[in-house]
DRENSE-111178 format. One record per residue: residue number from 0; residue in three letters; z, x, y of N, C-alpha, C, O in turn. Coordinates in steps of 0.001 Angstrom, whole numbers, plus 500000, padded with zeros to 6 digits. Layout:
<atoms>
+-----+------+--------+--------+--------+--------+--------+--------+--------+--------+--------+--------+--------+--------+
| pos | code |   n.zz |   n.xx |   n.yy |  ca.zz |  ca.xx |  ca.yy |   c.zz |   c.xx |   c.yy |   o.zz |   o.xx |   o.yy |
+-----+------+--------+--------+--------+--------+--------+--------+--------+--------+--------+--------+--------+--------+
| NUM |  ALA |      Z |      X |      Y |      Z |      X |      Y |      Z |      X |      Y |      Z |      X |      Y |
...
+-----+------+--------+--------+--------+--------+--------+--------+--------+--------+--------+--------+--------+--------+
</atoms>
This chain:
<atoms>
+-----+------+--------+--------+--------+--------+--------+--------+--------+--------+--------+--------+--------+--------+
| pos | code |   n.zz |   n.xx |   n.yy |  ca.zz |  ca.xx |  ca.yy |   c.zz |   c.xx |   c.yy |   o.zz |   o.xx |   o.yy |
+-----+------+--------+--------+--------+--------+--------+--------+--------+--------+--------+--------+--------+--------+
|   0 |  UNK | 511566 | 511877 | 477040 | 512832 | 512508 | 477280 | 513014 | 512713 | 478775 | 512114 | 513196 | 479462 |
|   1 |  UNK | 514181 | 512342 | 479269 | 514479 | 512392 | 480689 | 514994 | 513776 | 481081 | 515797 | 514379 | 480368 |
|   2 |  UNK | 514525 | 514264 | 482213 | 515009 | 515528 | 482760 | 516160 | 515262 | 483701 | 516370 | 514129 | 484134 |
|   3 |  UNK | 516899 | 516296 | 484015 | 517940 | 516200 | 485029 | 517246 | 516150 | 486394 | 516311 | 516914 | 486633 |
|   4 |  UNK | 517693 | 515254 | 487300 | 517053 | 515191 | 488624 | 517130 | 516540 | 489340 | 518170 | 517197 | 489357 |
|   5 |  UNK | 516021 | 516924 | 489919 | 515957 | 518206 | 490611 | 515602 | 518035 | 492076 | 515623 | 516928 | 492614 |
|   6 |  UNK | 515280 | 519135 | 492700 | 514935 | 519150 | 494115 | 513714 | 518287 | 494403 | 513676 | 517574 | 495406 |
|   7 |  UNK | 512721 | 518352 | 493529 | 511501 | 517561 | 493737 | 511825 | 516066 | 493758 | 511252 | 515314 | 494547 |
|   8 |  UNK | 512745 | 515640 | 492890 | 513128 | 514226 | 492864 | 513768 | 513824 | 494193 | 513520 | 512730 | 494698 |
|   9 |  UNK | 514582 | 514700 | 494751 | 515209 | 514431 | 496047 | 514166 | 514391 | 497166 | 514264 | 513581 | 498088 |
|  10 |  UNK | 513180 | 515262 | 497076 | 512106 | 515281 | 498076 | 511319 | 513970 | 498023 | 510971 | 513411 | 499063 |
|  11 |  UNK | 511039 | 513478 | 496812 | 510315 | 512215 | 496686 | 511103 | 511054 | 497295 | 510532 | 510188 | 497958 |
|  12 |  UNK | 512410 | 511043 | 497067 | 513228 | 509981 | 497678 | 513221 | 510111 | 499198 | 513155 | 509108 | 499910 |
|  13 |  UNK | 513289 | 511340 | 499693 | 513227 | 511559 | 501144 | 511881 | 511074 | 501696 | 511822 | 510474 | 502769 |
|  14 |  UNK | 510808 | 511340 | 500956 | 509483 | 510878 | 501385 | 509411 | 509350 | 501406 | 508774 | 508772 | 502287 |
|  15 |  UNK | 510061 | 508695 | 500442 | 510101 | 507229 | 500440 | 510784 | 506729 | 501709 | 510317 | 505776 | 502332 |
|  16 |  UNK | 511882 | 507364 | 502092 | 512581 | 506954 | 503313 | 511769 | 507263 | 504567 | 511838 | 506519 | 505546 |
|  17 |  UNK | 511006 | 508341 | 504549 | 510136 | 508662 | 505680 | 509037 | 507602 | 505818 | 508731 | 507165 | 506928 |
|  18 |  UNK | 508444 | 507192 | 504694 | 507425 | 506128 | 504731 | 508043 | 504849 | 505275 | 507427 | 504166 | 506092 |
|  19 |  UNK | 509257 | 504515 | 504830 | 509928 | 503314 | 505319 | 510193 | 503402 | 506818 | 510044 | 502409 | 507531 |
|  20 |  UNK | 510583 | 504577 | 507302 | 510825 | 504754 | 508737 | 509524 | 504598 | 509526 | 509508 | 503987 | 510595 |
|  21 |  UNK | 508435 | 505155 | 508992 | 507140 | 505025 | 509668 | 506695 | 503557 | 509704 | 506159 | 503090 | 510709 |
|  22 |  UNK | 506919 | 502842 | 508610 | 506574 | 501420 | 508575 | 507448 | 500628 | 509547 | 506962 | 499715 | 510215 |
|  23 |  UNK | 508717 | 500969 | 509626 | 509634 | 500299 | 510554 | 509164 | 500498 | 511992 | 509119 | 499551 | 512778 |
|  24 |  UNK | 508815 | 501743 | 512327 | 508332 | 502060 | 513671 | 507027 | 501310 | 513962 | 506859 | 500730 | 515035 |
|  25 |  UNK | 506115 | 501330 | 513000 | 504828 | 500668 | 513175 | 504998 | 499166 | 513371 | 504308 | 498565 | 514195 |
|  26 |  UNK | 505903 | 498564 | 512628 | 506135 | 497120 | 512739 | 506807 | 496737 | 514045 | 506750 | 495580 | 514462 |
|  27 |  UNK | 507439 | 497699 | 514687 | 508099 | 497426 | 515964 | 507118 | 497392 | 517124 | 507448 | 496933 | 518217 |
|  28 |  UNK | 505909 | 497881 | 516877 | 504890 | 497919 | 517926 | 504162 | 496583 | 517982 | 504028 | 495894 | 516971 |
|  29 |  UNK | 503697 | 496228 | 519163 | 502910 | 495007 | 519290 | 501490 | 495264 | 518788 | 501068 | 496410 | 518636 |
|  30 |  UNK | 500772 | 494192 | 518539 | 499382 | 494312 | 518089 | 498564 | 495099 | 519110 | 497729 | 495925 | 518740 |
|  31 |  UNK | 498805 | 494840 | 520392 | 498053 | 495508 | 521452 | 498297 | 497020 | 521442 | 497394 | 497800 | 521744 |
|  32 |  UNK | 499523 | 497427 | 521094 | 499828 | 498861 | 521035 | 499184 | 499524 | 519824 | 498943 | 500731 | 519835 |
|  33 |  UNK | 498907 | 498756 | 518794 | 498356 | 499313 | 517560 | 496838 | 499228 | 517461 | 496239 | 499888 | 516612 |
|  34 |  UNK | 496218 | 498442 | 518298 | 494785 | 498208 | 518142 | 493979 | 499502 | 518260 | 494264 | 500368 | 519088 |
|  35 |  UNK | 492978 | 499597 | 517414 | 492075 | 500752 | 517465 | 490677 | 500311 | 517891 | 489711 | 501059 | 517744 |
|  36 |  UNK | 490578 | 499100 | 518415 | 489264 | 498580 | 518798 | 488559 | 499436 | 519849 | 487353 | 499649 | 519723 |
|  37 |  UNK | 489252 | 499943 | 520892 | 488528 | 500794 | 521852 | 487899 | 502025 | 521188 | 486782 | 502417 | 521526 |
|  38 |  UNK | 488616 | 502621 | 520254 | 488090 | 503780 | 519542 | 486910 | 503375 | 518661 | 485906 | 504083 | 518595 |
|  39 |  UNK | 487036 | 502234 | 517987 | 485941 | 501753 | 517149 | 484697 | 501422 | 517976 | 483574 | 501632 | 517518 |
|  40 |  UNK | 484893 | 500905 | 519193 | 483744 | 500633 | 520075 | 482984 | 501926 | 520368 | 481755 | 501922 | 520435 |
|  41 |  UNK | 483709 | 503025 | 520543 | 483059 | 504318 | 520796 | 482331 | 504810 | 519548 | 481174 | 505223 | 519625 |
|  42 |  UNK | 482997 | 504766 | 518413 | 482443 | 505322 | 517184 | 481322 | 504469 | 516603 | 480369 | 504997 | 516029 |
|  43 |  UNK | 481432 | 503156 | 516749 | 480482 | 502246 | 516115 | 479660 | 501480 | 517155 | 479379 | 500293 | 516989 |
|  44 |  UNK | 479288 | 502170 | 518212 | 478582 | 501547 | 519328 | 477306 | 500824 | 518894 | 476987 | 499752 | 519407 |
|  45 |  UNK | 476586 | 501416 | 517950 | 475314 | 500825 | 517500 | 475504 | 499798 | 516386 | 474526 | 499258 | 515868 |
|  46 |  UNK | 476747 | 499527 | 516017 | 477096 | 498560 | 514977 | 476311 | 498786 | 513681 | 475554 | 497918 | 513246 |
|  47 |  UNK | 476502 | 499964 | 513071 | 475814 | 500221 | 511803 | 476297 | 499242 | 510724 | 477457 | 498831 | 510722 |
|  48 |  UNK | 475422 | 498889 | 509841 | 475693 | 497968 | 508724 | 475986 | 496533 | 509160 | 476465 | 495738 | 508351 |
|  49 |  UNK | 475717 | 496193 | 510388 | 475986 | 494831 | 510854 | 475261 | 493795 | 510004 | 475844 | 492782 | 509619 |
|  50 |  UNK | 473993 | 494049 | 509715 | 473211 | 493108 | 508915 | 473842 | 492857 | 507546 | 473845 | 491724 | 507063 |
|  51 |  UNK | 474362 | 493879 | 506935 | 475011 | 493750 | 505638 | 476362 | 493042 | 505764 | 476683 | 492167 | 504960 |
|  52 |  UNK | 477143 | 493415 | 506758 | 478493 | 492860 | 506923 | 478484 | 491413 | 507403 | 479459 | 490691 | 507194 |
|  53 |  UNK | 477409 | 490982 | 508036 | 477329 | 489591 | 508511 | 477326 | 488596 | 507358 | 477641 | 487421 | 507547 |
|  54 |  UNK | 476973 | 489062 | 506168 | 476942 | 488184 | 505000 | 478323 | 487982 | 504370 | 478503 | 487105 | 503525 |
|  55 |  UNK | 479294 | 488796 | 504785 | 480626 | 488755 | 504181 | 481527 | 487831 | 504989 | 481678 | 487993 | 506200 |
|  56 |  UNK | 482120 | 486870 | 504307 | 483114 | 486026 | 504954 | 484076 | 485506 | 503894 | 483671 | 485197 | 502773 |
|  57 |  UNK | 485343 | 485411 | 504254 | 486375 | 484936 | 503340 | 487568 | 484468 | 504159 | 487629 | 484665 | 505373 |
|  58 |  UNK | 488513 | 483844 | 503469 | 489724 | 483344 | 504116 | 490876 | 484304 | 503826 | 491029 | 484788 | 502704 |
|  59 |  UNK | 491671 | 484567 | 504841 | 492885 | 485379 | 504677 | 493966 | 484730 | 505528 | 493820 | 484614 | 506744 |
|  60 |  UNK | 495036 | 484311 | 504894 | 496169 | 483672 | 505583 | 495721 | 482446 | 506381 | 496222 | 482190 | 507476 |
|  61 |  UNK | 494776 | 481698 | 505822 | 494324 | 480469 | 506464 | 493325 | 480664 | 507581 | 492949 | 479696 | 508242 |
|  62 |  UNK | 492884 | 481887 | 507810 | 491897 | 482167 | 508867 | 490632 | 482735 | 508243 | 490677 | 483484 | 507268 |
|  63 |  UNK | 489506 | 482359 | 508831 | 488242 | 482919 | 508367 | 488120 | 484345 | 508871 | 488371 | 484630 | 510042 |
|  64 |  UNK | 487735 | 485228 | 507976 | 487479 | 486622 | 508337 | 485986 | 486846 | 508140 | 485473 | 486793 | 507023 |
|  65 |  UNK | 485308 | 487095 | 509243 | 483869 | 487352 | 509204 | 483465 | 488022 | 510510 | 484230 | 488055 | 511473 |
|  66 |  UNK | 482261 | 488549 | 510522 | 481730 | 489153 | 511746 | 481567 | 488071 | 512808 | 481804 | 488318 | 513991 |
|  67 |  UNK | 481159 | 486860 | 512382 | 480955 | 485783 | 513337 | 482272 | 485360 | 513996 | 482297 | 485107 | 515201 |
|  68 |  UNK | 483358 | 485278 | 513235 | 484621 | 484791 | 513804 | 485451 | 485889 | 514458 | 486181 | 485616 | 515411 |
|  69 |  UNK | 485357 | 487114 | 513973 | 486183 | 488211 | 514496 | 485413 | 489175 | 515386 | 486016 | 489991 | 516082 |
|  70 |  UNK | 484116 | 489090 | 515370 | 483301 | 490100 | 516033 | 483161 | 491298 | 515108 | 483964 | 491480 | 514193 |
|  71 |  UNK | 482159 | 492098 | 515342 | 481890 | 493247 | 514469 | 483075 | 494203 | 514433 | 483532 | 494588 | 513357 |
|  72 |  UNK | 483574 | 494590 | 515609 | 484672 | 495556 | 515688 | 485961 | 494961 | 515122 | 486704 | 495659 | 514432 |
|  73 |  UNK | 486238 | 493702 | 515398 | 487430 | 493043 | 514857 | 487391 | 492963 | 513340 | 488419 | 493097 | 512676 |
|  74 |  UNK | 486196 | 492742 | 512795 | 486010 | 492678 | 511355 | 486319 | 494032 | 510714 | 487027 | 494102 | 509710 |
|  75 |  UNK | 485790 | 495093 | 511292 | 486045 | 496450 | 510792 | 487536 | 496775 | 510914 | 488132 | 497323 | 509987 |
|  76 |  UNK | 488131 | 496438 | 512050 | 489550 | 496730 | 512264 | 490417 | 495985 | 511246 | 491424 | 496524 | 510787 |
|  77 |  UNK | 490047 | 494777 | 510893 | 490801 | 494021 | 509884 | 490913 | 494832 | 508597 | 492002 | 494960 | 508039 |
|  78 |  UNK | 489800 | 495379 | 508126 | 489817 | 496149 | 506883 | 490604 | 497446 | 507019 | 491262 | 497874 | 506070 |
|  79 |  UNK | 490542 | 498066 | 508175 | 491324 | 499285 | 508396 | 492817 | 498965 | 508373 | 493601 | 499683 | 507754 |
|  80 |  UNK | 493203 | 497890 | 509047 | 494621 | 497495 | 509086 | 495135 | 497107 | 507704 | 496235 | 497506 | 507322 |
|  81 |  UNK | 494363 | 496342 | 506959 | 494802 | 495925 | 505620 | 494770 | 497109 | 504661 | 495599 | 497197 | 503754 |
|  82 |  UNK | 493827 | 498010 | 504853 | 493809 | 499241 | 504055 | 495044 | 500082 | 504321 | 495598 | 500688 | 503404 |
|  83 |  UNK | 495479 | 500120 | 505580 | 496696 | 500856 | 505931 | 497919 | 500228 | 505257 | 498818 | 500942 | 504812 |
|  84 |  UNK | 497953 | 498889 | 505183 | 499030 | 498212 | 504445 | 499065 | 498707 | 503003 | 500099 | 499152 | 502506 |
|  85 |  UNK | 497918 | 498620 | 502349 | 497825 | 498973 | 500935 | 498225 | 500428 | 500707 | 499032 | 500719 | 499824 |
|  86 |  UNK | 497671 | 501332 | 501489 | 497922 | 502766 | 501302 | 499382 | 503118 | 501594 | 499980 | 503911 | 500867 |
|  87 |  UNK | 499957 | 502542 | 502644 | 501358 | 502824 | 502975 | 502280 | 502438 | 501827 | 503171 | 503198 | 501449 |
|  88 |  UNK | 502057 | 501259 | 501284 | 502910 | 500801 | 500191 | 502557 | 501451 | 498860 | 503400 | 501516 | 497965 |
|  89 |  UNK | 501325 | 501932 | 498713 | 500959 | 502761 | 497563 | 501886 | 503974 | 497528 | 502488 | 504280 | 496498 |
|  90 |  UNK | 501991 | 504658 | 498664 | 502840 | 505850 | 498722 | 504322 | 505500 | 498617 | 505085 | 506249 | 498007 |
|  91 |  UNK | 504738 | 504388 | 499195 | 506139 | 503987 | 499086 | 506503 | 503746 | 497618 | 507517 | 504257 | 497144 |
|  92 |  UNK | 505693 | 502981 | 496904 | 505950 | 502731 | 495484 | 505906 | 504005 | 494664 | 506758 | 504224 | 493803 |
|  93 |  UNK | 504916 | 504849 | 494927 | 504789 | 506114 | 494207 | 506002 | 507008 | 494438 | 506560 | 507553 | 493486 |
|  94 |  UNK | 506415 | 507164 | 495696 | 507559 | 508036 | 495995 | 508864 | 507486 | 495430 | 509696 | 508250 | 494941 |
|  95 |  UNK | 509053 | 506163 | 495494 | 510246 | 505579 | 494875 | 510252 | 505899 | 493381 | 511267 | 506329 | 492833 |
|  96 |  UNK | 509111 | 505686 | 492731 | 509047 | 505933 | 491289 | 509302 | 507400 | 490960 | 510110 | 507706 | 490082 |
|  97 |  UNK | 508624 | 508307 | 491653 | 508789 | 509729 | 491364 | 510217 | 510197 | 491640 | 510717 | 511100 | 490969 |
|  98 |  UNK | 510869 | 509585 | 492622 | 512246 | 509947 | 492919 | 513248 | 509362 | 491946 | 514329 | 509921 | 491763 |
|  99 |  UNK | 512907 | 508240 | 491314 | 513847 | 507554 | 490418 | 513623 | 507830 | 488935 | 514528 | 507605 | 488132 |
| 100 |  UNK | 512449 | 508307 | 488555 | 512110 | 508408 | 487125 | 513083 | 509281 | 486334 | 513296 | 509025 | 485149 |
| 101 |  UNK | 513672 | 510288 | 486943 | 514625 | 511143 | 486230 | 516071 | 510736 | 486485 | 516991 | 511392 | 485997 |
| 102 |  UNK | 516275 | 509697 | 487218 | 517624 | 509199 | 487496 | 517950 | 507943 | 486681 | 519110 | 507545 | 486575 |
| 103 |  UNK | 516926 | 507335 | 486117 | 517083 | 506092 | 485362 | 516699 | 506382 | 483911 | 515745 | 507115 | 483649 |
| 104 |  UNK | 517444 | 505806 | 482981 | 517241 | 506106 | 481558 | 515869 | 505723 | 481026 | 515325 | 506409 | 480160 |
| 105 |  UNK | 515310 | 504643 | 481532 | 514064 | 504123 | 481001 | 512977 | 504228 | 482065 | 513176 | 503840 | 483217 |
| 106 |  UNK | 511831 | 504756 | 481664 | 510708 | 504941 | 482585 | 510263 | 503612 | 483194 | 509965 | 503539 | 484386 |
| 107 |  UNK | 510219 | 502566 | 482373 | 509756 | 501268 | 482863 | 510801 | 500595 | 483756 | 510451 | 499820 | 484646 |
| 108 |  UNK | 512067 | 500886 | 483523 | 513110 | 500391 | 484422 | 512978 | 501069 | 485785 | 513140 | 500423 | 486820 |
| 109 |  UNK | 512685 | 502365 | 485786 | 512444 | 503080 | 487046 | 511250 | 502471 | 487776 | 511272 | 502327 | 488999 |
| 110 |  UNK | 510205 | 502113 | 487023 | 509018 | 501485 | 487623 | 509382 | 500126 | 488213 | 508972 | 499799 | 489326 |
| 111 |  UNK | 510154 | 499334 | 487464 | 510555 | 498011 | 487954 | 511424 | 498131 | 489205 | 511227 | 497393 | 490171 |
| 112 |  UNK | 512375 | 499049 | 489192 | 513220 | 499255 | 490379 | 512382 | 499683 | 491582 | 512606 | 499219 | 492700 |
| 113 |  UNK | 511432 | 500557 | 491349 | 510553 | 501025 | 492424 | 509736 | 499878 | 493006 | 509570 | 499769 | 494221 |
| 114 |  UNK | 509229 | 499025 | 492121 | 508446 | 497876 | 492574 | 509320 | 496903 | 493358 | 508915 | 496415 | 494413 |
| 115 |  UNK | 510514 | 496620 | 492847 | 511412 | 495691 | 493540 | 511852 | 496242 | 494897 | 511944 | 495488 | 495865 |
| 116 |  UNK | 512121 | 497534 | 494978 | 512473 | 498142 | 496269 | 511316 | 498034 | 497260 | 511525 | 497753 | 498440 |
| 117 |  UNK | 510102 | 498257 | 496775 | 508919 | 498188 | 497636 | 508645 | 496762 | 498101 | 508359 | 496532 | 499276 |
| 118 |  UNK | 508735 | 495801 | 497174 | 508510 | 494397 | 497536 | 509606 | 493924 | 498494 | 509339 | 493195 | 499450 |
| 119 |  UNK | 510833 | 494346 | 498224 | 511936 | 493974 | 499113 | 511722 | 494499 | 500514 | 511974 | 493800 | 501495 |
| 120 |  UNK | 511253 | 495740 | 500606 | 511021 | 496307 | 501939 | 509834 | 495621 | 502622 | 509865 | 495390 | 503831 |
| 121 |  UNK | 508798 | 495298 | 501861 | 507646 | 494586 | 502435 | 508085 | 493229 | 502975 | 507650 | 492815 | 504050 |
| 122 |  UNK | 508940 | 492541 | 502238 | 509441 | 491235 | 502679 | 510292 | 491381 | 503935 | 510153 | 490611 | 504886 |
| 123 |  UNK | 511172 | 492373 | 503928 | 512004 | 492646 | 505105 | 511135 | 492963 | 506322 | 511397 | 492482 | 507424 |
| 124 |  UNK | 510113 | 493763 | 506115 | 509225 | 494173 | 507197 | 508487 | 492974 | 507790 | 508374 | 492852 | 509010 |
| 125 |  UNK | 507992 | 492104 | 506940 | 507307 | 490908 | 507441 | 508281 | 489966 | 508144 | 507932 | 489346 | 509149 |
| 126 |  UNK | 509486 | 489857 | 507625 | 510499 | 489026 | 508287 | 510796 | 489567 | 509685 | 510898 | 488796 | 510639 |
| 127 |  UNK | 510933 | 490867 | 509809 | 511160 | 491490 | 511124 | 510018 | 491173 | 512081 | 510240 | 490902 | 513262 |
| 128 |  UNK | 508801 | 491211 | 511562 | 507648 | 490941 | 512419 | 507660 | 489513 | 512954 | 507125 | 489250 | 514031 |
| 129 |  UNK | 508261 | 488595 | 512216 | 508297 | 487204 | 512675 | 509135 | 487049 | 513938 | 508966 | 486077 | 514674 |
| 130 |  UNK | 510028 | 487987 | 514198 | 510863 | 487939 | 515400 | 510274 | 488743 | 516555 | 510805 | 488714 | 517665 |
| 131 |  UNK | 509197 | 489450 | 516305 | 508580 | 490298 | 517323 | 507472 | 489512 | 518027 | 506654 | 488872 | 517366 |
| 132 |  UNK | 507440 | 489554 | 519359 | 506362 | 488836 | 520063 | 504990 | 489418 | 519699 | 504851 | 490624 | 519498 |
| 133 |  UNK | 504023 | 488577 | 519621 | 502636 | 488952 | 519317 | 502439 | 489505 | 517910 | 501429 | 490156 | 517641 |
| 134 |  UNK | 503383 | 489258 | 517013 | 503226 | 489666 | 515616 | 503453 | 488443 | 514744 | 504187 | 487530 | 515124 |
| 135 |  UNK | 502833 | 488423 | 513591 | 503022 | 487314 | 512668 | 503436 | 487850 | 511301 | 502980 | 488911 | 510873 |
| 136 |  UNK | 504285 | 487119 | 510638 | 504690 | 487460 | 509276 | 503772 | 486714 | 508318 | 503626 | 485496 | 508422 |
| 137 |  UNK | 503158 | 487424 | 507399 | 502220 | 486812 | 506464 | 502617 | 487122 | 505026 | 502825 | 488280 | 504664 |
| 138 |  UNK | 502718 | 486093 | 504225 | 502994 | 486269 | 502804 | 501864 | 487056 | 502145 | 502093 | 487822 | 501210 |
| 139 |  UNK | 500647 | 486860 | 502639 | 499500 | 487594 | 502101 | 499683 | 489097 | 502285 | 499268 | 489877 | 501428 |
| 140 |  UNK | 500298 | 489514 | 503393 | 500557 | 490939 | 503597 | 501594 | 491459 | 502609 | 501482 | 492587 | 502130 |
| 141 |  UNK | 502602 | 490648 | 502301 | 503603 | 491054 | 501297 | 502914 | 491227 | 499941 | 503224 | 492165 | 499207 |
| 142 |  UNK | 501987 | 490333 | 499607 | 501268 | 490443 | 498339 | 500371 | 491688 | 498327 | 500282 | 492380 | 497313 |
| 143 |  UNK | 499714 | 491970 | 499444 | 498878 | 493162 | 499551 | 499732 | 494428 | 499440 | 499364 | 495377 | 498747 |
| 144 |  UNK | 500876 | 494429 | 500130 | 501800 | 495563 | 500059 | 502303 | 495765 | 498627 | 502400 | 496894 | 498147 |
| 145 |  UNK | 502618 | 494666 | 497958 | 503115 | 494727 | 496583 | 502052 | 495288 | 495645 | 502359 | 496065 | 494741 |
| 146 |  UNK | 500811 | 494892 | 495864 | 499710 | 495419 | 495046 | 499557 | 496923 | 495265 | 499339 | 497671 | 494313 |
| 147 |  UNK | 499672 | 497361 | 496506 | 499598 | 498791 | 496793 | 500718 | 499551 | 496101 | 500484 | 500605 | 495511 |
| 148 |  UNK | 501936 | 499018 | 496171 | 503079 | 499661 | 495517 | 502878 | 499715 | 494008 | 503157 | 500736 | 493380 |
| 149 |  UNK | 502396 | 498624 | 493423 | 502173 | 498575 | 491981 | 501148 | 499624 | 491543 | 501348 | 500306 | 490538 |
| 150 |  UNK | 500073 | 499751 | 492282 | 499056 | 500758 | 491945 | 499651 | 502162 | 492076 | 499383 | 503023 | 491237 |
| 151 |  UNK | 500454 | 502405 | 493115 | 501103 | 503703 | 493272 | 502031 | 504021 | 492114 | 502057 | 505151 | 491627 |
| 152 |  UNK | 502785 | 503039 | 491675 | 503705 | 503232 | 490556 | 502928 | 503508 | 489275 | 503294 | 504392 | 488500 |
| 153 |  UNK | 501870 | 502761 | 489055 | 501042 | 502994 | 487860 | 500461 | 504402 | 487886 | 500419 | 505079 | 486858 |
| 154 |  UNK | 500015 | 504841 | 489056 | 499482 | 506208 | 489172 | 500565 | 507243 | 488901 | 500269 | 508337 | 488420 |
| 155 |  UNK | 501818 | 506909 | 489204 | 502920 | 507815 | 488892 | 503263 | 507816 | 487419 | 503688 | 508841 | 486885 |
| 156 |  UNK | 503086 | 506684 | 486752 | 503397 | 506583 | 485318 | 502362 | 507310 | 484475 | 502716 | 507958 | 483490 |
| 157 |  UNK | 501110 | 507217 | 484836 | 500026 | 507745 | 483995 | 500237 | 509209 | 483599 | 500161 | 509512 | 482408 |
| 158 |  UNK | 500499 | 510132 | 484531 | 500697 | 511518 | 484073 | 502034 | 511722 | 483350 | 502193 | 512703 | 482624 |
| 159 |  UNK | 502986 | 510821 | 483535 | 504297 | 510956 | 482928 | 504269 | 510526 | 481474 | 505003 | 511068 | 480646 |
| 160 |  UNK | 503433 | 509564 | 481163 | 503352 | 509011 | 479823 | 502684 | 510026 | 478914 | 501562 | 510450 | 479188 |
| 161 |  UNK | 503352 | 510424 | 477836 | 502727 | 511411 | 476937 | 501489 | 510832 | 476268 | 501473 | 509686 | 475818 |
| 162 |  UNK | 500485 | 511637 | 476219 | 499244 | 511205 | 475576 | 499401 | 511349 | 474067 | 499844 | 512384 | 473569 |
| 163 |  UNK | 499039 | 510312 | 473364 | 499124 | 510364 | 471911 | 497915 | 511118 | 471387 | 496773 | 510860 | 471768 |
| 164 |  UNK | 498201 | 512038 | 470518 | 497106 | 512791 | 469913 | 496501 | 511974 | 468796 | 497192 | 511341 | 467999 |
| 165 |  UNK | 495237 | 512013 | 468772 | 494522 | 511302 | 467714 | 494418 | 512215 | 466496 | 494016 | 513376 | 466583 |
| 166 |  UNK | 494783 | 511659 | 465404 | 494650 | 512421 | 464161 | 493250 | 512196 | 463607 | 492764 | 511071 | 463488 |
| 167 |  UNK | 492655 | 513276 | 463290 | 491314 | 513177 | 462723 | 491427 | 512942 | 461222 | 492195 | 513598 | 460518 |
| 168 |  UNK | 490661 | 512015 | 460779 | 490642 | 511748 | 459347 | 489768 | 512804 | 458678 | 488650 | 513102 | 459098 |
| 169 |  UNK | 490337 | 513339 | 457632 | 489554 | 514307 | 456881 | 488565 | 513577 | 455983 | 488901 | 512638 | 455261 |
| 170 |  UNK | 487403 | 514029 | 456061 | 486366 | 513425 | 455232 | 486315 | 514201 | 453924 | 486060 | 515405 | 453896 |
| 171 |  UNK | 486564 | 513473 | 452848 | 486540 | 514111 | 451522 | 485123 | 514031 | 450961 | 484489 | 512976 | 450944 |
| 172 |  UNK | 484676 | 515140 | 450522 | 483338 | 515159 | 449924 | 483371 | 515592 | 448503 | 482327 | 515662 | 447854 |
+-----+------+--------+--------+--------+--------+--------+--------+--------+--------+--------+--------+--------+--------+
</atoms>
């Protein structure tokens, strides 16, 4: 049963727009302005876990990602940056869903709209980056962003979905 949209629903929509504004601002910055490598050099000076991480290598957007190709700090920064993609869009999808669930008749339609809004914004954001110097637009980032949004939406659905009570069978003796 759908509730009438309240203040909390409006706050969630406002939070979705705040996340979008933060993503817009972040995408407007060059890679050099966003890099955290100097900070990582300070924090990870002794390169902890290097032996373990040297065994990890994979392809992302046609480039090899490994300690050997990116350097230890570059490898760590890659995961931080991609984690930030996932988490940002997790919250964007979650906030869209929480803001729309009481405005749309069907819970799953609200989820679909939230996902489409998130994917649309991820696509727009990557397209914008293609026009920015020193930035690249990657379809893989749109897929990562979409996965983050989907997980956020699912996390929003789980507490909303009523739990079915299990009926205990009476044992006749």
